[in-house]
C-alpha positions in Angstrom: 0.0 0.0 0.0 1.2 3.5 -0.8 3.0 4.7 2.3 1.6 8.2 2.3 -1.9 6.9 1.8 -1.5 4.3 4.5 -0.4 7.0 7.0 -3.3 9.3 6.1 -5.8 6.4 6.4 -4.3 5.4 9.8 -4.6 9.0 11.1 -8.2 9.2 10.0 -9.2 5.9 11.6 -7.6 6.9 14.9 -9.5 10.2 14.8 -12.8 8.4 14.2 -12.4 6.5 17.4 -12.9 9.5 19.7 -16.0 11.7 19.9 -13.8 14.8 20.3 -12.0 14.2 17.1 -14.8 12.7 15.0 -15.6 15.9 13.1 -12.0 16.4 12.2 -11.8 12.7 11.1 -14.8 13.2 8.7 -13.2 16.4 7.2 -9.9 14.7 6.7 -11.6 11.6 5.2 -13.4 13.8 2.7 -10.2 15.6 1.8 -8.4 12.3 1.4 -11.2 10.9 -0.8 -10.8 14.0 -3.0 -7.1 13.3 -3.3 -7.7 9.7 -4.3 -10.4 10.6 -6.7 -8.0 13.0 -8.5 -6.1 9.9 -9.5 -9.2 8.5 -11.2 -9.8 11.9 -12.9 -6.3 12.0 -14.3 -6.6 8.5 -15.7 -10.0 9.1 -17.3 -8.9 12.4 -18.8 -5.6 11.2 -19.9 -5.9 7.8 -21.5 -7.5 6.4 -24.7 -10.7 4.4 -24.6 -8.9 1.1 -25.3 -6.9 1.5 -22.1 -10.0 0.9 -20.0 -10.5 -2.7 -21.1 -6.9 -3.9 -21.3 -5.7 -6.6 -18.9 -1.9 -6.0 -18.7 -1.7 -8.2 -15.6 -4.0 -11.0 -16.8 -3.8 -14.1 -14.7 -2.0 -12.3 -11.8 -3.3 -12.5 -8.2 -4.4 -9.2 -6.8 -6.5 -6.1 -7.7 -4.2 -5.2 -10.5 -5.3 -8.2 -12.5 -8.5 -6.2 -13.4 -9.1 -3.4 -15.9 -9.3 0.3 -15.3 -13.0 0.4 -16.2 -13.8 -2.5 -13.9 -12.0 -1.0 -11.0 -14.0 2.2 -11.2 -17.3 0.3 -11.6 -16.4 -2.0 -8.7 -15.3 0.8 -6.3 -18.4 2.9 -6.8 -21.0 0.1 -7.1 -20.0 -1.1 -3.7 -20.0 2.4 -2.2 -23.4 3.2 -3.9 -25.0 0.0 -2.4 -23.5 0.5 1.1 -24.1 4.2 1.3 -27.6 4.3 0.0 -29.2 0.8 0.6 -27.7 0.4 4.1 -26.7 3.7 5.7 -29.0 6.4 4.1 -31.7 4.0 2.9 -32.6 6.4 0.1 -32.1 4.6 -3.1 -28.9 4.0 -5.2 -27.5 6.6 -7.5 -27.3 4.0 -10.3 -31.0 3.8 -10.5 -32.1 7.1 -9.1 -30.1 9.1 -11.7 -30.5 6.5 -14.5 -26.8 5.8 -14.8 -27.3 2.2 -15.7 -28.6 3.1 -19.2 -26.1 5.9 -19.6 -23.1 3.7 -18.8 -24.6 0.8 -20.9 -23.6 -1.7 -18.3 -25.0 -5.2 -18.8 -24.9 -5.9 -15.0 -26.1 -4.1 -11.8 -23.8 -6.1 -9.5 -20.5 -5.2 -7.9 -18.7 -7.4 -10.5 -17.1 -9.7 -8.0 -18.4 -12.7 -9.9 -16.4 -11.8 -13.1 -13.0 -13.2 -13.9 -10.4 -12.9 -16.6 -11.9 -12.4 -20.1 -15.3 -11.7 -18.6 -13.8 -8.6 -17.0 -12.3 -7.4 -20.3 -15.5 -8.1 -22.2 -17.6 -6.3 -19.5 -15.3 -3.3 -19.5 -15.3 -2.9 -23.3 -19.1 -2.4 -23.2 -19.0 0.5 -20.7 -19.1 4.2 -21.7 -16.1 5.4 -19.7 -17.1 9.1 -19.5 -20.6 8.2 -18.1 -19.0 5.7 -15.7 -16.8 8.5 -14.5 -19.8 10.8 -14.0 -21.5 8.0 -12.0 -18.4 7.6 -9.8 -18.3 11.3 -9.2 -22.0 11.4 -8.3 -21.6 8.5 -5.9 -18.6 10.1 -4.3 -20.3 13.4 -3.8 -23.5 11.8 -2.4 -21.4 9.7 0.0 -19.5 12.8 1.2 -22.8 14.4 2.1 -23.9 11.3 4.0 -20.6 11.3 5.9 -21.1 14.9 6.9 -24.5 14.1 8.3 -23.2 11.3 10.5 -23.0 11.7 14.3 -20.5 10.0 16.5 -23.2 8.4 18.6 -24.6 6.6 15.5 -21.4 4.9 14.6 -22.3 1.7 16.4 -25.5 1.2 14.5 -25.7 -2.3 13.1 -27.8 -4.1 10.5 -30.4 -6.8 10.9 -31.9 -9.6 8.8 -34.2 -7.1 7.1 -31.2 -5.3 5.7 -29.7 -8.6 4.5 -33.0 -9.6 2.8 -33.2 -6.2 1.2 -29.7 -6.6 -0.3 -30.6 -10.0 -1.6 -33.8 -8.9 -3.2 -32.0 -5.9 -4.8 -30.0 -8.4 -7.0 -27.1 -6.0 -6.8 -24.9 -8.7 -5.3 -24.4 -11.7 -7.4 -25.3 -15.1 -5.9 -21.9 -16.4 -7.1 -19.7 -17.5 -4.2 -17.1 -14.8 -5.1 -19.7 -12.1 -4.5 -22.5 -13.3 -2.2 -20.3 -13.2 0.9 -20.3 -9.4 0.7 -23.8 -9.3 2.2 -22.7 -11.0 5.5 -19.5 -9.0 5.4 -21.2 -5.7 5.3 -24.0 -6.6 7.7 -21.5 -7.8 10.1 -20.1 -4.3 10.5 -21.4 -1.2 12.2 -21.4 2.2 10.5 -17.8 2.9 11.7 -16.7 -0.4 10.1 -18.3 0.5 6.8 -16.5 3.9 6.8 -13.2 2.1 7.4 -13.6 -0.2 4.4 -15.8 0.7 1.4 -15.4 4.5 2.1 -11.6 4.5 2.5 -9.4 1.4 2.5 -11.3 -0.2 -0.4 -10.6 3.0 -2.5 -6.9 2.8 -1.6 -6.4 -0.8 -2.6 -8.2 -0.5 -6.0 -6.8 3.0 -7.0 -3.3 1.8 -6.2 -4.0 -1.2 -8.5 -5.2 1.3 -11.1 -1.9 3.1 -10.9 -0.1 -0.2 -11.5 -2.3 -0.9 -14.5 -1.8 2.5 -16.1 2.0 2.4 -15.5 2.2 -0.9 -17.3 0.1 0.3 -20.2 2.3 3.4 -20.5 5.4 1.2 -20.5 4.0 -1.0 -23.2 3.0 2.0 -25.3 6.4 3.6 -25.0 8.3 0.5 -26.1 9.8 1.2 -29.4 8.4 4.8 -29.5 10.7 7.7 -30.3 11.7 9.2 -26.9 12.3 12.6 -28.4 9.1 14.5 -27.9 7.8 16.6 -30.8 8.5 19.8 -28.9 12.1 18.7 -28.1 11.7 17.4 -24.6 13.1 14.0 -23.6 10.3 11.5 -22.7 12.9 9.1 -21.3 13.7 11.7 -18.6 10.4 13.4 -18.0 8.8 13.4 -14.5 5.6 12.2 -16.1 7.3 8.9 -17.1 4.9 6.6 -15.2 1.9 8.6 -16.3 2.6 9.4 -20.0 3.3 7.3 -23.0 4.7 10.2 -24.9 3.2 12.5 -27.6 3.9 9.9 -30.2 1.5 7.4 -28.6 -2.2 7.3 -27.7 -1.2 7.5 -24.1 -0.2 11.1 -24.2 -0.9 12.9 -20.9 1.5 15.8 -21.4 -0.1 19.0 -20.0 -0.4 20.7 -23.4 -2.3 17.7 -24.7 -4.7 17.2 -21.8 -5.6 21.0 -21.7 -5.9 21.5 -25.4 -8.9 21.1 -27.7 -9.3 17.5 -28.8 -6.4 16.6 -26.5 -3.9 17.4 -29.2 -0.9 19.5 -28.2 -0.6 22.7 -30.4 3.0 21.6 -31.2 1.9 18.2 -32.3 -1.0 19.6 -34.4 1.3 22.1 -36.1 4.0 19.5 -36.9 1.3 17.2 -38.3 -0.1 19.9 -40.5 3.4 20.7 -41.8 4.2 17.0 -42.2 7.4 17.2 -40.2 8.8 15.0 -37.5 9.1 17.6 -34.8 9.6 21.3 -34.1 13.4 20.9 -34.7 12.6 20.5 -38.4 10.7 23.8 -38.5 12.3 27.0 -39.8 10.1 29.1 -37.5 11.3 27.4 -34.3 13.4 30.3 -32.9 10.4 32.7 -33.0 7.7 30.2 -32.2 5.3 30.8 -29.3 2.9 27.9 -29.8 2.0 25.4 -27.2 5.1 24.4 -25.1 6.9 27.5 -26.4 4.4 30.0 -24.9 6.5 32.6 -23.1 4.4 32.1 -19.9 5.4 28.4 -19.8 8.3 27.7 -17.5 9.6 25.0 -19.7 9.5 27.0 -23.0 13.2 27.9 -23.1 14.3 24.4 -22.1 12.2 22.8 -24.8 13.3 25.2 -27.5 16.9 24.7 -26.7 16.6 21.0 -26.8 14.8 21.2 -30.2 17.6 23.4 -31.5 20.1 20.8 -30.2 18.3 18.0 -32.0 18.3 20.1 -35.2 22.1 20.7 -34.9 23.4 17.3 -33.6 20.6 14.8 -34.2 18.5 12.6 -31.9 21.2 10.1 -30.9 23.5 12.8 -29.5 20.4 14.4 -27.9 19.7 11.2 -26.0 23.3 11.0 -24.9 23.5 14.6 -23.6 20.2 14.1 -21.8 21.5 11.0 -20.1 24.7 12.8 -19.0 22.7 15.7 -17.6 20.3 13.5 -15.7 23.1 11.6 -14.2 24.1 14.9 -12.6 20.7 16.4 -11.8 17.0 15.5 -11.3 14.5 16.4 -14.0 13.3 19.5 -12.3 16.9 20.8 -11.8 17.7 20.2 -15.5 14.7 22.1 -16.6 15.7 24.9 -14.2 19.2 25.1 -15.6 17.9 25.1 -19.2 15.0 27.4 -18.5 16.6 30.8 -18.2 17.3 31.6 -21.9 17.2 29.2 -24.8 20.4 30.4 -26.3 22.3 30.0 -23.0 20.5 26.6 -22.6 21.8 25.5 -26.0 25.3 26.4 -25.0 25.0 24.4 -21.7 23.8 21.4 -23.7 26.7 21.7 -26.1 29.2 21.7 -23.1 27.8 18.5 -21.5 
């Protein structure tokens, strides 16, 4: 488990145990959930549709053996059921806001009963953007429920009527890999449910999602040109575990994710000019598009590196990048090269 996440979760659970710190615990839990949910947002906003039904760890034991789409579905189906059927007793978001049809899911269960290819086939049918909106709606509704809880109600338990309601809802498969959830949930009090579906369950599956996307990026980058179109070095970028590079479908560079159609202005321009990269453009020195915007901290560094590629080629560019990054971390390299592109080019030539 991610060390930082584990420590935050531990602190929250300790605060939940005392009435005097219960309010602070809920506030920290909601903040922590927002931090975790940001990981899902980045993945949904950054990766192509096909990423969500891939099984890069097929056959492995553990949560990372699933898909990205399945993981999102599973996390929030469980929370939707627990939060609304059990705690609030006000009806699930999936049905209340008609997300089942929007998502195009063939099931209403948690998905525990699915295995291997079944998970991939199920994931391929889902509309990822609608699935994300469902997850967001469940998160926000659960946060409201958490804020309404009182310390004295944390020991509330569930009876046979709750079990029967869960069975009749058909939201938990009768398969042995899923049906146990009913006894598991009903064996806990409210505090126990907060500790698992609302927090630790998120951590385990989102951490698995990070492993999945890391592997997908690694696969995408295999054989891809590590020289970014703007001149940066993908092999040394701090986004290495998140981004497949601008020459792949797994491009999560900031100028891609924030641009229309998720296409970086530099990539678009080079494609229109039918050139390999900015280093082949005669307008490079004066260019202020995309990464070369004057307001961008990395503009000078990128421009200097493009000019270096133009002058010495990509092989020597990779070599000088390796030498620089043996001396400094990525951020320091960008700082050194970021003052003035002409001075940065001189520094590259001296290394």
